C-alpha positions in Angstrom: -62.2 88.9 -9.6 -61.1 91.5 -7.0 -63.7 90.2 -4.5 -62.4 86.7 -4.8 -58.8 87.6 -3.9 -59.4 88.0 -0.1 -61.1 84.6 0.0 -58.3 82.9 -1.9 -55.7 84.6 0.3 -57.6 83.5 3.4 -57.6 79.9 2.1 -53.9 80.0 1.3 -53.1 81.4 4.8 -55.3 78.7 6.4 -53.6 76.0 4.5 -50.2 77.3 5.4 -51.1 77.4 9.0 -52.4 73.9 8.9 -49.1 72.7 7.4 -47.2 74.6 10.1 -49.3 73.3 13.0 -47.5 70.7 15.1 -48.8 67.2 15.1 -51.0 66.0 17.9 -50.0 62.3 17.8 -46.9 60.4 18.8 -45.3 57.0 18.2 -42.9 55.8 20.9 -40.6 52.8 20.8 -40.4 50.3 23.7 -38.1 47.3 24.0 -40.5 45.1 25.9 -44.2 44.5 25.5 -46.2 44.5 28.7 -47.6 41.1 29.6 -50.8 42.8 30.6 -52.0 46.4 31.3 -52.9 46.1 35.0 -50.1 47.6 37.1 -51.8 46.3 40.3 -51.4 42.7 39.2 -48.1 42.4 37.4 -44.4 42.9 38.2 -43.2 43.9 34.7 -42.0 47.5 34.5 -43.3 47.6 30.9 -46.8 47.9 32.2 -46.1 51.1 34.0 -44.1 52.4 31.0 -47.5 52.4 29.1 -50.1 53.2 31.7 -48.5 55.2 34.5 -50.0 58.8 34.7 -51.4 58.2 31.2 -54.2 55.7 31.7 -54.2 55.1 35.5 -53.7 57.5 38.4 -53.1 57.1 42.1 -53.7 59.2 45.2 -50.2 60.7 44.7 -47.7 60.5 41.8 -44.1 60.9 41.0 -43.0 64.1 39.2 -40.2 63.9 36.6 -37.6 64.9 39.3 -38.9 62.2 41.8 -40.9 64.6 44.0 -44.2 63.4 45.3 -47.1 65.4 43.7 -50.9 65.3 44.2 -52.8 62.9 42.1 -56.4 61.9 42.7 -55.8 63.3 46.2 -55.4 67.0 45.9 -54.1 67.2 49.5 -53.6 65.1 52.6 -53.3 65.5 56.3 -50.9 63.5 58.4 -51.5 62.8 62.1 -49.9 60.7 64.9 -46.4 61.0 63.5 -47.5 59.4 60.2 -49.9 56.7 61.5 -53.1 58.4 60.3 -53.4 59.8 56.7 -56.5 61.6 55.5 -56.7 62.1 51.8 -58.9 64.8 50.2 -59.9 63.7 46.8 -60.4 65.6 43.5 -64.0 66.1 42.6 -65.7 65.8 39.2 -63.5 62.8 38.3 -64.9 60.1 36.1 -63.5 56.8 34.9 -63.1 56.2 31.2 -66.4 54.3 31.1 -68.2 57.4 32.5 -68.7 56.1 36.0 -68.0 58.5 38.9 -64.8 58.2 41.0 -65.1 58.6 44.7 -63.8 57.5 48.1 -65.4 54.1 47.7 -63.1 53.4 44.8 -60.0 54.3 46.9 -61.1 52.0 49.7 -61.8 49.2 47.2 -58.4 49.6 45.6 -56.3 49.7 48.8 -58.2 46.8 50.4 -57.8 44.8 47.2 -54.1 45.4 47.1 -53.6 44.3 50.7 -55.9 41.4 50.7 -54.5 37.9 51.5 -55.0 36.7 47.9 -53.8 39.9 46.2 -51.9 39.5 43.0 -50.2 42.9 43.6 -46.4 42.6 43.0 -45.7 45.2 45.7 -48.0 44.0 48.6 -45.4 45.3 51.0 -46.5 48.9 50.1 -49.9 48.2 51.7 -49.0 45.7 54.5 -49.1 48.3 57.2 -52.6 49.5 56.4 -54.9 48.7 59.4 -58.1 50.3 58.2 -59.4 52.3 55.3 -62.4 54.5 56.2 -64.7 56.4 53.8 -65.5 59.6 55.7 -67.5 61.1 52.8 -67.4 60.7 49.0 -64.4 63.0 48.8 -62.4 62.0 51.9 -60.6 58.8 52.9 -58.8 58.1 56.2 -56.1 55.4 56.2 -54.8 54.2 59.6 -51.5 52.3 59.6 -50.4 49.8 62.2 -47.4 51.9 62.9 -46.2 55.4 61.8 -44.8 55.6 58.3 -43.6 59.1 57.2 -43.3 57.8 53.6 -46.8 56.5 53.0 -47.4 59.2 50.4 -44.3 57.8 48.6 -45.9 54.3 48.7 -49.1 55.7 47.2 -47.2 57.1 44.2 -46.1 53.7 42.9 -47.9 52.3 39.8 -48.9 49.4 41.9 -51.1 51.8 44.0 -53.3 53.2 41.2 -57.0 53.4 41.7 -59.4 51.1 39.9 -63.2 50.8 40.1 -64.7 47.5 41.5 -66.9 47.2 38.4 -63.9 47.0 36.0 -60.9 45.9 38.1 -61.1 42.2 37.1 -60.8 43.1 33.4 -57.9 45.6 33.8 -55.3 43.2 32.4 -56.7 43.5 28.8 -59.5 46.1 29.1 -58.1 48.7 31.6 -60.4 51.5 32.7 -58.8 54.3 34.6 -59.2 58.0 35.4 -56.1 59.3 33.4 -55.9 61.7 30.5 -55.7 58.8 28.0 -57.8 55.7 27.5 -57.1 52.5 25.7 -57.8 52.6 22.0 -56.4 49.3 20.9 -53.8 46.6 21.8 -52.4 44.6 18.9 -50.4 42.0 20.8 -46.9 41.6 19.6 -46.9 44.9 17.9 -48.4 48.0 19.6 -50.7 49.6 22.2 -52.5 52.8 21.2 -53.9 55.3 23.7 -56.2 58.2 22.8 -57.1 61.3 24.8 -60.0 60.9 27.1 -62.5 63.8 26.5 -63.9 63.6 30.0 -60.6 64.0 31.8 -60.9 65.9 35.0 -57.5 67.6 35.0 -55.5 69.6 32.5 -55.9 68.2 29.0 -52.8 66.8 27.3 -51.5 68.3 24.0 -51.5 64.9 22.4 -54.7 63.3 21.2 -53.2 59.9 20.3 -50.1 57.9 21.3 -48.9 54.6 20.1 -46.3 52.4 21.9 -44.5 50.1 19.4 -42.6 47.2 20.7 -39.1 46.7 19.1 -36.7 44.6 21.1 -33.9 44.3 18.5 -31.4 47.1 18.7 -30.7 47.1 14.9 -34.4 47.4 14.2 -34.8 50.1 16.8 -32.1 52.2 15.1 -33.6 51.6 11.7 -37.0 52.7 12.9 -35.7 55.9 14.3 -33.7 56.7 11.1 -36.8 56.0 8.9 -39.0 58.3 11.0 -41.3 55.4 12.0 -40.7 56.2 15.7 -40.9 59.7 17.1 -39.1 58.8 20.3 -37.5 55.9 22.0 -37.2 56.9 25.7 -35.1 53.8 26.6 -33.1 53.2 23.5 -31.6 49.7 23.2 -28.7 50.5 20.8 -26.4 52.8 22.8 -23.6 52.2 20.3 -25.6 54.4 17.8 -26.3 57.3 20.1 -23.4 59.4 18.9 -24.5 59.0 15.3 -28.1 59.9 16.2 -26.9 62.8 18.3 -25.0 64.2 15.3 -28.1 64.2 13.1 -30.1 67.5 13.5 -33.4 65.6 13.2 -32.8 64.0 16.6 -31.8 64.8 20.1 -30.3 62.4 22.6 -31.6 62.5 26.1 -29.3 61.0 28.8 -30.5 60.9 32.4 -30.6 58.6 35.5 -32.9 55.8 36.5 -33.7 53.9 39.7 -32.5 50.8 37.9 -29.9 48.8 39.9 -28.6 46.3 37.4 -27.5 43.1 39.1 -26.3 39.6 38.5 -28.9 38.0 40.8 -28.1 34.7 42.5 -30.4 32.1 43.9 -29.4 32.2 47.5 -31.7 29.2 48.4 -30.0 26.8 46.1 -26.6 25.1 46.4 -23.9 26.1 45.8 -25.1 29.7 45.9 -26.4 29.3 49.4 -22.7 29.4 50.3 -21.6 33.1 50.9 -18.0 32.2 49.8 -19.3 31.1 46.4 -21.4 34.2 46.0 -18.4 36.4 47.0 -16.2 34.5 44.4 -18.7 35.3 41.7 -18.8 38.9 42.7 -15.0 39.2 42.5 -14.9 37.5 39.1 -16.9 40.4 37.6 -15.3 43.4 36.0 -18.1 46.0 36.1 -16.4 48.5 33.8 -16.0 45.9 31.0 -19.7 45.3 31.2 -20.6 49.0 31.1 -18.2 49.6 28.2 -19.0 46.4 26.3 -22.7 46.1 26.8 -23.8 49.7 27.4 -21.0 51.6 25.5 -20.0 53.5 28.5 -23.5 54.4 29.8 -23.9 53.3 33.4 -22.5 54.0 36.9 -20.8 51.2 38.8 -22.5 50.2 42.1 -21.5 48.0 45.0 -24.9 47.5 46.6 -28.6 47.8 45.8 -29.0 51.5 46.0 -29.0 54.4 43.6 -25.7 56.5 43.6 -27.7 59.7 43.2 -29.5 59.1 46.5 -27.9 61.1 49.3 -27.8 58.0 51.5 -25.8 55.9 49.1 -22.7 54.2 50.4 -19.9 53.4 48.0 -19.2 49.7 48.7 -17.6 48.7 45.4 -14.4 47.8 47.2 -16.1 44.9 48.9 -16.5 43.2 45.5 -13.8 44.7 43.3 -12.5 42.7 40.3 -10.0 40.2 41.7 -9.9 36.9 39.7 -7.2 35.4 42.0 -9.3 36.0 45.1 -12.3 34.5 43.3 -10.4 31.3 42.5 -9.1 31.1 46.1 -12.6 31.5 47.5 -14.0 28.8 45.2 -11.2 26.4 46.4 -11.9 27.2 50.0 -15.6 26.5 49.4 -14.9 23.2 47.7 -16.7 24.5 44.7 -14.3 24.2 41.8 -15.5 23.1 38.4 -19.0 24.6 38.8 -21.5 24.8 36.1 -24.3 27.3 36.7 -27.4 28.2 34.6 -27.5 31.8 33.5 -31.0 33.0 32.5 -31.2 36.2 30.4 -34.3 38.2 29.7 -34.6 40.3 26.5 -33.1 43.7 27.4 -29.8 44.7 25.8 -28.1 45.0 29.2 -28.9 41.4 29.9 -28.2 39.8 26.6 -25.0 41.6 25.9 -23.9 41.8 29.5 -24.6 38.1 29.8 -22.0 37.2 27.2 -19.4 39.3 29.0 -20.2 37.9 32.4 -20.1 34.3 31.1 -16.6 34.9 29.8 -15.5 36.5 33.1 -16.9 33.5 35.1 -15.2 31.1 32.7 -11.9 32.9 33.5 -12.2 31.8 37.1 -13.3 28.3 36.4 -17.1 28.6 36.4 -18.9 27.4 33.3 -22.4 28.7 32.4 -25.3 27.3 30.6 -26.9 30.4 29.0 -30.6 30.5 28.1 -32.3 33.4 26.5 -35.8 33.8 27.8 -38.6 36.0 26.6 -40.1 38.3 29.2 -43.1 36.2 30.0 -40.8 33.2 30.4 -38.5 35.1 32.7 -41.4 36.2 34.9 -42.8 32.7 35.1 -39.6 30.7 35.5 -37.2 33.0 37.3 -39.3 35.6 39.2 -42.2 33.4 40.2 -40.8 29.9 39.9 -37.3 30.7 41.4 -36.0 28.1 38.8 -32.5 29.6 38.0 -29.0 29.9 39.3 -28.0 33.3 37.9 -29.9 36.0 36.0 -29.3 39.6 35.0 -32.0 42.1 35.7 -32.4 45.8 36.3 -34.6 46.6 39.3 -36.1 49.9 38.2 -38.6 50.5 41.1 -37.8 53.5 43.3 -36.1 53.0 46.6 -36.6 49.2 46.6 -33.9 47.9 49.0 -36.8 46.5 51.1 -37.2 43.6 48.6 -34.3 41.9 50.4 -36.5 41.5 53.4 -39.1 39.4 51.5 -38.8 35.7 52.3 -40.5 34.7 49.0 -38.6 37.0 46.8 -36.9 35.3 43.8 -33.3 35.5 45.1 -34.3 34.2 48.5 -32.4 36.3 51.1 -34.5 37.7 54.0 -31.8 37.4 56.6 -33.5 38.1 60.0 -31.1 40.9 60.9 -31.9 42.6 57.6 -35.6 42.2 58.1 -35.2 43.8 61.5 -33.5 46.8 59.9 -36.4 47.2 57.5 -38.9 46.9 60.2 -37.2 49.6 62.2 -36.9 51.8 59.2 -40.7 51.6 58.7 -41.2 53.0 62.2 -38.5 55.7 62.0 -39.4 59.3 61.0 -36.1 61.1 62.0 -34.1 61.8 58.9 -30.7 61.1 60.4 -31.8 57.8 61.9 -33.4 56.7 58.6 -30.2 57.5 56.8 -28.2 55.4 59.3 -30.6 52.4 58.9 -30.4 52.7 55.1 -26.6 52.6 55.2 -26.7 49.6 57.5 -29.0 47.8 55.1 -26.8 48.6 52.0 -23.7 47.4 53.9 -25.2 44.1 55.0 -26.3 42.9 51.6 -23.0 44.0 50.1 -21.0 42.1 52.8 -23.2 39.1 52.3 -22.8 39.3 48.5 -26.5 38.5 48.1 -26.1 39.4 44.4 -23.3 40.8 42.3 -24.0 44.5 41.9 -23.1 45.7 38.4 -24.2 49.3 37.5 -27.0 51.8 37.8 -28.8 51.8 34.5 -28.6 55.1 32.6 -31.7 56.4 30.8 -30.6 56.9 27.3 -33.3 58.1 25.0 -33.6 59.4 21.5 -36.4 61.7 20.2 -37.4 63.9 17.3 -35.7 67.2 17.9 -39.1 69.0 17.9 -40.5 66.9 20.7 -40.7 68.4 24.2 -41.8 67.2 27.6 -40.3 63.7 27.8 -38.8 62.8 31.1 -35.0 63.0 31.1 -34.8 60.8 34.3 -36.8 57.9 35.5 -37.8 58.2 39.1 -40.2 55.4 38.4 -40.8 53.3 35.2 -43.0 55.6 33.1 -43.5 57.3 29.8 -45.6 60.1 31.2 -47.2 61.9 28.3 -49.1 64.5 30.2 -46.7 67.3 29.3 -45.4 66.0 26.0 -46.0 68.2 23.0 -44.5 69.2 19.6 -42.7 72.5 19.3 -43.6 74.9 16.5 
């Protein structure tokens, strides 16, 4: 009997250690399901929220504080004031199907993104590329048509990740990347599961499995957290319950900033919204704080232009469109646009659905009726974003530093004033920090004075997580749920 005691003790200690060991899997909640899993061929932020830094990697990447970090390029040389970029690639990298990553894959991905028939939602990131040269399997030289000191920033976007030519066409449903996780399954309408990629070239993640569950209803999201069905909800859709969750020792509330300018977008190409006075009237009808309080329960920072307040070049232009219903009615009368009825298309996020109700009431107060339609995400992308078939819509633009979208003639709100385009063109050629700051301030002021859209608030990042979970991003410098540093504490 005495000989058996050490063995029994060892077994007991082993079992105790196993019980105490932190889990290596995770279930995250997301409001929106991605329409596909190819970030190079879709505009939905939900794609990057699943795949960015997890499944796909680019030459560079955003860190959690917004800094530009090495990705598949371990370093890069910049010549000719930012016109020539030479990227030195990580070696020993394989795709999830076992094929080797090299400079040819980089050349393919960049040329695919800038091709005339490209489906990339951010083709402007690649428009200045003149040539892509493969110098050797581990070196790529990119020459631009003009200097661009921020090309490494462009390459950090999810739209710039690297795919292999053999698998790129199937990336929407069967993505093959170089990231630390690979696709395990996608049950449409319910969840996407990723599992750790054993052949990953970099530092291995602590997690072996991560499931993204799609829960758009705020009440259901709260219930799932309370029941323990969800370990973390990085962008929680029920801000009214954050105080209750924060008071529960099982959870922690994580509040940070995002790049999400939330706007009441207007179709500038369609009467009566092609009239600046009508757009200005709508802007003055809006009470931002009522929307922040009523739809977001106080979470959000008022904005007066399409620029993040935490950016050092931000200009406070709220006074150009402060809440003034009397001025709104006066402008409508001057424009001969009294008695308007406008269509208001609302995508699924809480800020849009709840904010839409408040905005409809505010517009009604100045004599503008609205026909509200609630659209699913795929409908919104097809009808509003691609088809430009709308009058008003509410959306948060979560891409980093994206004021240049106002220079695109085919963009859904149809602005592209030539003087604004000229500012953006000049910005792309400017490397001096002070001169760039001045151009960005000019751009912010122009769209605010033109009332291209009604600027509402900067979206806050309000997340909830199991109190033992570490490594989630507090802020969102880009749409992402980067799992590379996520782990359970002991």
